[in-house]
C-alpha positions, 0 to 999 in steps of 0.5 A, a space after each residue: 307395810 308394803 309388800 312385793 311378791 318374790 319372782 321366780 329364779 329363772 324369770 329374775 335371772 332372764 332379766 338381769 341377763 337382759 339388763 346386762 346385755 342391754 348395758 354392754 350394747 349401750 357402752 359399745 354403741 356410745 363409743 362408736 357414736 362418740 367417734 362419728 360425733 367428734 368427726 362431725 363436730 355434732 353432738 346429740 344426747 338424750 336424758 330421762 329425768 327419772 329411770 324409774 316410775 310407777 304405772 301411769 306416771 309420767 317422765 321427761 325425756 330431753 333431746 339435745 343437739 350441740 353443733 358449731 354454726 360456722 359450718 358451711 351448708 350445715 343441715 340437721 334433720 331432727 328425729 320424727 316422734 309419733 304416739 309411741 316410742 316403743 310398744 309399751 311407751 306412749 308419748 303424752 306431749 312433744 315441745 317445740 324445738 328451742 335454740 340457746 347460746 349456752 356460752 356467750 363467749 363462744 356465740 358459734 356454739 349452738 344448742 338445740 333442745 326439745 322435751 318429750 313426755 312419756 308414760 307407760 301403763 305396763 310394768 317391766 324394763 323397757 329400752 328406748 332406742 336411740 333417736 336418729 338425727 341426719 345430717 345434711 340430708 345424707 342417709 349415710 351420715 347420721 347420729 343416734 343418741 344412746 339407748 335409755 332404759 325405763 323401769 316401770 313398777 306396779 303399785 304394791 298392794 297392802 294386805 291390811 286393807 283386806 281386813 274388815 274394819 269398824 265403820 267410822 263414826 259420823 263426823 259433826 260439821 261445824 254450823 256456818 251461817 254463811 251457807 244460808 246467806 243467798 237464802 237470807 237475801 232472797 227471804 228479805 227481797 221477797 219480804 220488801 216486795 210483799 210489804 210495798 204491795 200491802 202499803 200501796 194497796 192500803 194507800 189507793 184504798 184510803 185514797 179512793 174512800 177519801 175521794 169525793 164522788 161527784 154524781 154523774 150528770 144527766 145526759 141531755 136528750 139528742 132532740 133537746 140539744 138540736 132544737 136549742 142549736 136550731 134556735 140559736 141559728 134562728 135568732 142570729 140569721 146569719 144569711 141577712 149579714 151575707 154569710 150564707 155558707 156559714 148559715 147552711 153549714 150550721 143547719 147541716 151540722 147540727 142536723 148531722 150531729 143529732 143523727 149521730 146521738 139519735 141513731 148511732 150513724 156516723 153522719 158527720 163523716 158521711 155524705 148526704 147519699 150515705 145518710 139517706 142509704 142508712 136511713 133505709 133501715 130506720 124506722 122513720 116516716 116518709 115525710 121526715 125523710 123527705 124534709 132531711 133529703 131536702 135540706 141536706 141537698 140544699 146545704 150541699 149545694 150552697 157549701 160546694 156549689 156556691 148556689 145562692 138560694 132565695 129568701 124563702 129557701 132560707 126559712 123553708 130549710 131551717 123549718 125542715 130541719 125543726 120539723 125533722 127533729 120534732 118528727 123523730 125525737 124520742 122522749 127520754 126521762 131525765 134521771 133525778 137525784 135519788 135523795 130528792 126522789 126519796 124526799 118527795 116519796 116520804 113527805 106527807 104534804 107532797 100528795 098528788 092532786 086528785 
């Protein structure tokens, strides 16, 4: 049940007298307003969609202006609405002014409308004063809407809520598998990724097992490659065919390639002076250094200065190249196949001569 606390008789009588006085004043003001409205040909009005609300509820207040558009030099200034209408009534929102023609047969009859949303946060009876319209910028020619009355009530409390009640039982919620649909999708995705990784690993491991690993070929020592190349130059003897430049270039390139593999010196991209400077830190006998310098310098003169050496110098340069390789070569033991070594070591007939 809803209960409302009874008010003291004196306080109740004061409110009744206040309402009665407000109604009489509104009727008198409306009569006076009606005379001025009729004379000016302009009608103003204000209407509440509800005169009773509870604290915090919102109510719409509609303001209307009706006039004849055939009037010459006619101007109307609408009332300015702020954040509050009174000390207790607050303005929530104010709409724009819209203009319509209510009677299509009489297009000169214009109706303008504005809506104000208001609310109150204290209980009681509140008077909303009339809204002021000024005509033709004349402060003496004004119109007011009727005064409105808004009744605001508190929310009655139910005394039964003060009683202690038992705790309600736990509600059993029906299981729905859709709650876990996202987790299912994530689980399937992770499972697919794991399976792909496993099968990929197995595939490549099997591929490595089936792959035939060829034994690495033993690296040919640098001096053997160089001596073989010099022997080929010696056999062709291109200088006899007029290819002197090609002859000396082949000797120079062979020695430079040998130096790169033997001493880790970038000889193919270096000048003769840079190579000789690098050999200052190498353990090489003076005779080999001198022969290297002679063959490189003579090769540079033939290639770049277009020098034509005599026949003796052709043979002398090639011999210097042979001497340099033989004087600086490093004997390297070729790596033999392991299975052959084991066979030789285990063969009883393979005995070294005393």
